[in-house]
Structure formats: C-alpha cells, structure tokens
C-alpha positions as CSV (number, residue, x, y, z in Angstrom):
1,M,9.7,59.1,18.8
2,S,10.6,62.5,17.5
3,I,13.7,64.4,17.3
4,L,11.5,67.0,19.0
5,T,10.0,65.2,21.7
6,V,13.4,63.6,23.1
7,N,14.5,67.3,22.8
8,L,11.4,68.7,25.4
9,K,12.7,65.2,27.4
10,H,15.8,67.4,28.4
11,L,13.5,70.1,30.3
12,Y,12.0,67.3,32.3
13,Q,14.5,64.7,33.4
14,R,17.1,66.8,34.5
15,R,16.5,66.6,38.7
16,G,18.0,70.3,39.1
17,M,15.8,71.9,36.6
18,W,12.7,71.1,39.2
19,L,14.3,73.3,41.8
20,V,14.0,76.1,38.9
21,Y,10.5,75.5,38.5
22,A,9.8,75.2,41.8
23,F,10.3,79.5,42.1
24,L,8.9,79.8,38.6
25,A,5.9,78.7,39.9
26,F,5.5,81.0,42.6
27,A,6.7,83.9,40.2
28,V,3.9,82.8,37.8
29,F,1.4,82.0,41.0
30,G,2.5,86.0,42.6
31,C,1.7,87.1,38.9
32,I,-1.8,86.0,38.6
33,V,-2.8,86.6,42.1
34,S,-1.5,90.4,41.6
35,P,-3.9,91.5,39.4
36,I,-6.7,89.3,40.9
37,Q,-6.4,91.1,44.3
38,H,-5.6,95.2,42.0
39,P,-7.8,94.6,39.0
40,G,-7.7,98.1,38.1
41,P,-6.4,99.4,34.6
42,G,-3.1,101.2,34.6
43,T,-1.3,99.1,36.9
44,G,1.3,97.2,35.3
45,R,0.2,94.7,37.1
46,H,-1.4,92.6,34.1
47,V,2.6,92.7,32.7
48,G,3.9,90.3,35.1
49,L,3.7,86.8,33.1
50,V,4.8,88.5,30.0
51,M,8.0,89.8,31.5
52,L,7.7,86.5,32.9
53,V,8.3,85.3,29.5
54,S,11.6,86.1,29.0
55,I,13.2,83.7,32.0
56,I,11.3,81.0,30.3
57,G,12.9,81.6,26.7
58,F,16.5,81.8,28.0
59,L,15.4,78.2,30.2
60,A,14.9,76.5,27.0
61,T,17.2,78.2,24.6
62,M,20.2,77.3,27.0
63,S,19.3,73.6,27.2
64,S,19.6,73.1,23.4
65,I,22.5,75.4,23.4
66,E,23.4,72.4,25.5
67,V,23.0,69.6,23.5
68,L,24.0,71.2,20.4
69,S,27.4,71.3,21.9
70,K,27.2,67.8,22.5
71,P,29.3,65.9,19.2
72,F,26.9,62.7,19.0
73,S,23.9,64.6,18.6
74,Y,24.4,65.4,15.4
75,C,24.3,61.5,14.5
76,L,20.1,61.9,15.1
77,P,18.8,63.1,11.9
78,G,17.5,66.6,11.9
79,H,19.0,67.4,14.7
80,R,20.5,71.0,13.2
81,E,16.8,72.5,12.1
82,V,15.6,71.3,15.8
83,I,15.9,74.0,17.5
84,R,13.6,76.1,16.0
85,N,11.0,73.8,16.0
86,L,11.5,73.4,19.2
87,L,11.6,77.1,21.0
88,V,8.6,78.2,18.8
89,S,6.6,75.3,20.1
90,I,7.2,76.1,23.4
91,A,6.9,80.4,22.9
92,I,3.2,79.9,21.2
93,P,1.8,78.1,24.3
94,V,4.2,80.0,26.5
95,C,2.7,83.4,24.9
96,L,-0.9,82.2,24.7
97,F,-1.0,81.8,28.5
98,A,1.1,85.3,29.7
99,S,-2.2,87.1,28.0
100,L,-4.6,85.8,30.1
101,P,-4.3,88.3,33.0
102,F,-6.2,90.8,30.4
103,L,-9.1,88.8,30.7
104,L,-9.4,89.7,34.7
105,N,-9.2,93.4,33.2
106,P,-12.6,95.3,34.6
107,A,-11.5,98.1,31.7
108,L,-11.3,95.5,28.9
109,H,-14.3,94.7,27.1
110,S,-15.6,93.0,23.5
111,W,-13.1,93.8,20.7
112,L,-11.4,95.8,22.6
113,L,-10.3,92.7,25.2
114,A,-9.5,90.4,22.3
115,T,-6.8,93.8,21.0
116,A,-5.2,93.8,24.5
117,M,-5.1,90.0,24.1
118,L,-3.6,89.4,20.8
119,A,-1.3,92.8,21.6
120,A,-0.4,90.5,25.3
121,F,0.7,87.5,23.1
122,G,2.9,90.0,20.8
123,A,4.8,91.4,24.0
124,A,5.3,88.1,25.0
125,L,6.6,87.1,22.0
126,V,9.4,90.5,21.6
127,F,10.3,89.1,25.3
128,Y,10.4,85.8,24.2
129,W,12.7,85.9,21.1
130,T,15.1,89.0,23.4
131,A,15.6,86.4,26.3
132,V,16.7,83.2,23.3
133,A,18.6,86.3,21.0
134,L,20.5,86.9,25.0
135,A,21.2,82.9,25.7
136,F,22.9,83.1,22.6
137,A,25.2,85.7,22.6
138,T,26.3,84.7,26.4
139,R,28.5,81.9,27.0
140,N,27.6,82.1,30.7
141,G,24.3,81.2,31.6
142,G,24.0,81.6,35.1
143,V,25.8,85.1,35.0
144,M,22.7,85.9,33.3
145,M,20.1,84.3,35.0
146,G,21.6,86.6,37.9
147,L,21.4,89.4,35.9
148,I,17.5,88.5,35.5
149,P,16.2,90.3,39.0
150,L,18.0,92.8,38.5
151,V,16.2,93.9,35.3
152,F,12.7,93.1,36.5
153,F,14.5,95.5,40.2
154,I,15.6,97.9,37.7
155,S,11.9,97.7,35.6
156,I,9.3,98.0,38.7
157,F,11.5,100.9,40.2
158,F,11.3,102.9,36.8
159,E,7.4,101.9,36.4
160,L,8.8,100.5,33.1
161,H,6.2,97.6,33.1
162,V,3.4,100.2,33.9
163,L,4.1,102.2,30.3
164,L,4.3,98.1,29.3
165,E,0.0,97.2,30.0
166,R,0.0,101.3,28.8
167,A,1.1,100.1,25.3
168,I,-1.3,97.1,25.0
169,V,-4.4,99.0,25.7
170,L,-3.6,102.0,23.8
171,S,-1.6,100.7,21.2
172,P,-2.6,97.3,20.7
173,A,-1.4,97.1,16.3
174,P,2.1,98.2,16.8
175,V,2.7,95.6,19.6
176,A,1.1,93.0,18.2
177,L,3.0,93.4,15.0
178,A,6.5,93.4,17.0
179,G,5.4,90.2,18.0
180,I,5.3,88.4,14.8
181,L,8.0,90.3,13.2
182,S,10.3,89.1,15.9
183,T,8.4,85.4,15.6
184,A,9.5,86.0,11.3
185,A,13.0,86.9,11.8
186,A,13.7,84.5,14.7
187,W,12.6,81.9,12.5
188,L,14.4,82.7,9.1
189,K,17.8,83.3,11.7
190,L,17.2,80.0,13.6
191,G,16.9,78.1,10.4
192,N,21.0,79.1,9.4
193,P,22.8,76.0,9.9
194,D,26.2,77.7,10.7
195,R,24.4,78.4,14.3
196,A,24.6,74.4,14.6
197,R,28.7,74.4,13.9
198,R,29.7,77.2,15.8
199,Y,28.2,75.5,19.2
200,C,29.8,71.5,18.1
201,A,32.2,70.2,20.4
202,T,32.9,73.7,22.1
203,P,33.5,73.9,25.9
204,W,30.0,75.4,27.7
205,I,28.5,76.2,30.1
206,G,24.6,76.0,30.7
207,F,22.9,77.8,33.4
208,L,23.2,74.5,35.9
209,D,26.8,73.9,34.7
210,A,28.2,76.4,37.2
211,L,27.4,74.2,39.9
212,N,29.1,71.6,38.6
213,R,32.8,71.8,39.5
214,N,34.2,69.2,36.7
215,K,32.5,70.8,34.1
216,M,33.8,74.3,35.4
217,R,37.0,72.2,35.7
218,T,37.3,71.0,32.0
219,Y,35.3,74.5,30.5
220,A,38.3,76.6,32.6
221,N,41.0,74.5,30.9
222,A,39.4,74.3,28.1
223,R,39.5,78.5,27.8
224,A,43.1,78.6,29.6
225,A,45.0,79.8,26.4
226,A,42.5,82.4,25.5
227,R,42.5,83.3,29.1
228,W,46.1,83.2,29.7
229,K,47.0,85.2,26.3
230,R,44.0,88.6,27.4
231,L,46.6,88.2,31.0
232,K,50.1,87.3,29.3
233,D,51.4,90.4,31.5
234,H,50.0,89.3,34.6
235,P,50.3,88.4,37.3
236,R,53.2,91.8,37.5
237,P,57.4,90.2,38.4
238,W,56.7,92.8,41.5
239,V,53.3,91.1,43.0
240,E,55.2,87.7,42.2
241,R,58.9,88.7,43.8
242,F,56.7,89.6,46.9
243,F,54.9,86.1,47.3
244,V,57.3,83.9,45.8
245,S,60.5,85.4,48.2
246,R,58.4,85.2,50.8
247,I,57.1,81.3,49.9
248,S,61.3,80.4,49.8
249,R,62.2,82.3,53.3
250,S,59.7,79.9,55.0
251,D,60.1,76.3,56.8
252,Y,58.5,73.8,54.6
253,R,57.8,72.0,57.4
254,G,55.2,74.7,59.2
255,S,53.0,76.4,57.9
256,K,54.2,79.7,57.1
257,G,54.9,79.1,53.6
258,Y,51.1,77.2,52.7
259,L,49.8,80.5,54.0
260,W,51.8,82.9,51.6
261,G,51.0,80.4,48.7
262,M,47.3,80.3,49.2
263,L,47.6,84.8,49.6
264,Y,48.9,84.2,46.1
265,T,46.7,81.7,44.5
266,T,43.4,83.9,45.7
267,F,45.2,87.4,46.0
268,G,47.9,87.5,43.3
269,M,45.8,88.3,40.2
270,M,43.7,90.8,42.3
271,L,46.3,93.3,43.4
272,S,48.0,93.1,39.9
273,Q,44.8,93.7,38.6
274,W,44.2,97.3,41.5
275,P,44.0,100.1,38.9
276,S,40.9,98.3,37.1
277,L,39.4,98.2,40.5
278,F,38.6,102.6,40.2
279,W,36.5,101.2,37.1
280,L,34.0,99.5,39.2
281,L,33.6,102.6,42.0
282,L,33.0,105.1,39.4
283,P,29.7,103.5,38.7
284,V,28.9,102.0,42.1
285,V,28.9,105.3,43.7
286,L,26.8,106.6,40.8
287,V,23.9,103.9,42.2
288,A,24.6,104.5,45.6
289,G,24.2,108.1,44.8
290,Y,21.8,109.0,42.8
291,L,19.3,105.5,44.0
292,G,19.9,106.1,47.5
293,P,19.0,103.6,50.8
294,K,16.8,101.8,48.3
295,M,19.7,100.6,47.0
296,Y,21.8,100.0,50.1
297,F,20.8,96.2,49.2
298,M,23.0,95.2,46.6
299,F,26.1,95.8,49.1
300,F,24.7,93.1,50.7
301,I,22.9,90.6,48.3
302,V,26.5,91.0,45.3
303,F,29.0,88.9,48.1
304,L,26.0,86.0,48.9
305,S,25.6,85.9,44.8
306,L,28.9,84.5,44.4
307,L,28.4,81.8,47.0
308,P,28.5,79.3,44.6
309,F,31.1,79.8,42.0
310,L,33.5,80.3,45.2
311,R,37.0,77.8,45.2
312,S,37.2,75.9,48.5
313,L,40.0,76.3,50.3
314,V,39.2,73.8,52.9
315,Y,38.3,71.2,51.1
316,S,40.9,69.4,47.9
317,S,40.8,66.9,45.9
318,M,45.0,66.2,46.6
319,L,46.0,64.6,49.8
320,I,49.2,66.0,50.5
321,S,47.7,69.8,50.0
322,G,47.4,70.9,53.2
323,G,46.9,69.9,57.2
324,R,43.1,70.4,58.8
325,R,45.2,73.1,60.4
326,Q,46.5,75.1,57.3
327,R,43.8,75.2,55.5
328,F,41.8,75.7,59.3
329,Y,43.9,79.3,59.2
330,A,44.1,79.4,55.2
331,M,40.1,80.3,55.2
332,L,40.0,82.3,58.2
333,I,42.7,84.7,56.9
334,A,41.5,84.2,53.6
335,T,38.1,84.7,54.2
336,S,38.8,87.8,56.5
337,L,41.0,89.5,54.1
338,M,38.1,89.8,51.8
339,A,36.3,91.0,54.4
340,V,38.6,93.8,55.2
341,L,39.2,94.6,51.4
342,G,35.3,94.7,51.1
343,A,34.5,96.9,53.8
344,A,37.8,99.2,52.4
345,F,36.3,99.1,49.0
346,I,32.7,100.7,50.5
347,V,34.4,103.7,52.6
348,L,35.9,104.6,49.8
349,A,32.8,104.5,47.5
350,A,31.1,106.5,50.5
351,G,34.2,109.1,51.2
352,L,34.1,110.0,47.4
353,S,30.3,111.1,47.5
354,V,30.7,113.2,49.8
355,P,32.6,116.1,47.4
356,L,30.7,114.7,44.7
357,T,27.5,115.5,46.9
358,P,27.4,119.5,46.3
359,V,28.2,119.2,42.5
360,M,25.7,116.1,41.3
361,P,23.2,117.7,39.5
362,A,19.7,116.3,39.7
363,F,17.3,114.3,37.4
364,N,13.5,113.9,37.0
365,V,12.5,110.7,35.6
366,R,8.8,110.1,35.3
367,G,8.0,112.4,37.4
368,L,10.3,110.4,40.4
369,E,13.6,113.2,41.4
370,L,17.0,111.4,41.5
371,S,18.8,113.9,43.4
372,F,22.4,112.6,44.9
373,H,22.9,111.0,48.3
374,T,26.0,110.6,50.3
375,I,26.6,107.0,50.7
376,D,26.1,105.6,54.5
377,M,29.8,105.2,56.3
378,L,27.7,102.7,58.6
379,L,27.7,100.4,54.9
380,F,31.3,99.3,55.4
381,C,29.8,96.6,57.9
382,A,28.0,94.6,55.0
383,P,31.0,92.7,53.6
384,L,31.9,92.5,57.4
385,L,28.4,90.3,58.0
386,V,27.7,89.0,54.7
387,L,31.4,87.4,54.2
388,P,31.4,85.5,57.5
389,V,27.5,84.6,56.6
390,C,28.8,83.4,53.2
391,A,31.9,81.0,54.2
392,T,29.7,79.7,56.6
393,L,27.2,78.4,54.2
394,H,30.0,77.2,52.1
395,V,32.0,75.4,54.6
396,L,28.7,73.6,55.1
397,F,27.4,72.5,51.3
398,Y,30.8,72.4,49.5
399,R,29.7,69.3,48.0
400,K,25.5,69.9,47.9
401,P,25.7,72.9,45.6
402,I,21.8,72.4,45.2
403,A,21.7,72.5,49.1
404,M,23.7,76.3,48.7
405,I,21.6,77.4,46.7
406,V,18.8,76.8,48.6
407,S,20.2,78.4,51.6
408,I,21.1,81.9,49.9
409,F,17.5,82.3,49.6
410,P,16.6,82.9,53.5
411,A,20.2,84.4,53.8
412,S,19.3,86.7,51.0
413,Y,16.1,87.2,52.6
414,L,17.8,88.1,56.5
415,L,20.0,90.6,54.8
416,L,17.9,92.0,52.2
417,M,15.7,93.2,55.5
418,L,19.5,94.2,57.5
419,A,19.4,96.3,54.2
420,M,16.2,98.4,54.1
421,I,16.3,99.5,57.8
422,W,18.0,102.5,56.4
423,H,15.0,103.8,55.9
424,K,12.3,102.7,57.3
425,E,11.1,102.8,61.0
426,L,13.7,100.9,62.8
427,A,16.4,103.4,61.4
428,P,17.4,104.2,65.0
429,L,18.1,100.2,66.4
430,V,20.6,100.7,64.0
431,T,23.7,101.8,66.5
432,P,27.2,101.2,65.8
433,A,26.8,98.7,69.1
434,S,23.6,97.0,67.5
435,V,25.7,96.9,64.2
436,L,29.3,95.7,65.9
437,L,27.3,93.1,68.0
438,T,26.1,91.3,64.6
439,V,29.1,91.3,63.1
440,V,30.6,89.7,66.2
441,L,28.1,87.0,66.7
442,A,28.5,86.1,62.6
443,W,32.5,85.5,62.8
444,I,32.2,83.5,65.9
445,L,29.2,81.6,64.3
446,F,32.1,81.6,61.5
447,V,34.9,80.1,63.3
448,L,32.9,77.3,64.9
449,V,31.5,76.1,62.0
450,L,34.9,76.4,59.9
451,A,36.4,74.4,63.3
452,H,34.6,71.9,63.1
453,V,34.3,70.8,59.4
454,S,38.3,71.0,59.7
455,A,38.1,68.7,62.3
456,K,35.7,66.2,62.2
457,R,35.2,66.1,57.8
458,C,36.6,64.6,55.4
459,L,38.2,67.6,53.3
460,V,39.6,65.0,50.5
461,G,37.9,64.1,47.4
462,P,35.6,66.4,44.6
C-alpha cells in the first residue's frame, strides 16, 4: 500500500467527517439542480460547484496538516512530499467534476463549450488552491469553516457568482491560465521541506478537534504561555480586587462565594478588556445599517454559532467543584447576564445608528443602492431569545458534540425565519407582546431543562 493511499484513508475512515460529507452532498445536489431548473446563461447558477470546491480543498488540507503535526508520521518513508501528491490528486478530479454543470448551458456549443469547461476547470483550481493557502495560514480550522457560509452569502448578495460565470464564458483564456499558474505555484510551494518541519509536534486544532474537549484542553495548555504574554496586564487589578474581595467575604459553606467565583472566571477578562468591545461596535453598526433587514439574521445566528465552544458551568471533571444547586444557579445567572449584556450591546448599536443615519453617504454597487438605515431597536430581543435556546441545547448535548451540531441546524432555521420577518409580510406580527411571549417561553423551557439536568443527570466526568 502506497503512502498516498494511506493518507487518503484519513478522509473516509473518520466517522465525524461523514456528517460533513452529508452536508456537502446536499450542497452539491443543490448546485446541480439549480442549473437544470434555470439553465439560462448569465444567471450564475453554473458556478456553484466551482465555488464549492474551496470547501473540499480546505477539508483535505486540514486533514493533511493534522497528520503532519504527528511526529510518528515522519517515520513513514516519503511522508514529507506526500502532501503535495495528495492535494493534487484530489484537486484534478474534483475540479473536473465542478466544470460539468456548464454542459447544461444552452448558449454554449462546440468549441465555446470546450473553452468554457476548460475555464471552469481553471477557476475551480483557483478556488481550490486559495482554500489550501487559507488552511495553511490559519491555526483554527473550525473558525474558518464557520466563515465560509458568510463568504458565500456575500458573493451571492453582490452577485459575484454572476461575474464569475461571465468571466468563464467571455474570457476563458485568462481564467484557465490563472488555474494553471496557481497549480504550478502550489506544486512548487508544497515541495518545500520546511513546511513539514513547521508542523511537526506543533499543537494544532483540526476541523473536528473543536468538538474534542481533551484536544482543546491540550492545545490551550500548550498555548498558555504565549497567550499569557499577550494578556499579562489582564485581568486589571481593580477587576481582581472587586471579585476577590467579595469571594473572601463569603461564607465557604454557602453558595455566594461559588457564584462570585463563577462570575470572575466567566466575565473577569471581558470586564477587564471592555474598551475593546467598542472596536467591535462600529463594524456591526455599519454592516447592519447599510444592509438593513437583510443582515438582521446575524444578530440571531452569531450567538448560536458559538454553541459548541461554550464552557460548561453545569458539567465538571471535578467532583467537588460545586453542588447541584450551585451549578444550577451558576448556569442560570451566567446565561442571564450574557443575554442582558448582548441586549445592551444591540441597544447601544441601534442608538448609535440614529445620529449616523442623516450623515452617512449612500453607495451604488452594481446597480444596488446601499443607504444607511436606522437599526431596529426591537432587535435587542435577539440575545434574549437566542441565548436561552443555546443554553438549552448546550446543557442537553454537552457530552454529545455531534448531536449538538445536528441540533443547531433546525434551531438556526427557526431563528433565521424569525429574523427574516422584519422585512416580509409577517412584519405586523412582530409586536412587543408577541416578542415578549416568545422570549418568556424560551426562558421557561431553559429553566425546566436546566433544573432537570442539574437534579437528575450525572454532572461529573469528561
């Protein structure tokens, strides 16, 4: 068995990857059905697979880097050079398959069809190698995979897929040449043996490692020194004095000291670095103000996307870390505070958009008029609704990361529908009474689930 065959086995022998492949299969099915239903030229529907190739390139690279980070892999002959053969052997068939939807374009015949498919093959190679370069440049594959849907949304919103299809059909030679040059550059770059030395015995977060808490803990310990050097001034002395003084005055037999300790470990660093939150406020105001209700969904989805990475306040590997009642109140108080802080952040963003509305200029992007709008103040209910939903799923599926991810998708769909009603026909239903009722029901469900888990389940263990 060749070393290349051994590396290919990593892509299909990991059970967690089959869930990813199922989502990719749905995406591929949609990219094939779309040009069949709307085969007209200039629609941008024929380049769906070309853009989807980037996800495959990213996944293949992350799997290869995980192997490179294991010192034992260097006992295998020729392993330093195999990553180049592996990525190229995946790129060629995948990119050829991505060019097949152009066969459904009724405006292409004979040599025009041949040149368009060649250009589509080149464009797919560019997307593939761009994703490979991005995978080598990042330290956390899970975070980058979370950004890919946002990139696709932006490209569709600004009709970049239409521009790509037009470039493939009207200017096939430059596009095909770009694919050839990118492949040649990747071949030369991946042949550098220093790349293998960079990853040997280096702590690495793979695509699915974000769901493995043991690996995340090992990675966190290995990176603790570098992280502490950046945060050597945090937490600030006044933050430490504030919490430690209250912990010291609490009776060790009661729950008050435990709760103050939980607040310190959960919100201490955030409180110490509170000025940095203002750097996040301005981009949120600009994006939500210019894109308007079309981007309101981000206020709902951003909290849900952090669900798999939240630290548990209920489960613990330490038997004496706290009693059931203490953990119940700790989770309830922490979730409530996060919801209130999130609502305050959105209220601040909405308030800041009011004086900016008359002075911000309008833009015209490809015939699309972008003008600044005041952010709807009612959006403050987003964290009040999403965080109890997140906390409920977190408490239920904390020990089953795959089930947690699967549960995110129906929850995301429901929350996305709630976000979309701001500019749809259901807008009259969004009243303070209906919003308040939904929020109250979400919190009642969270409290009931949290009480059941805190009282009945085993809370000790990994």
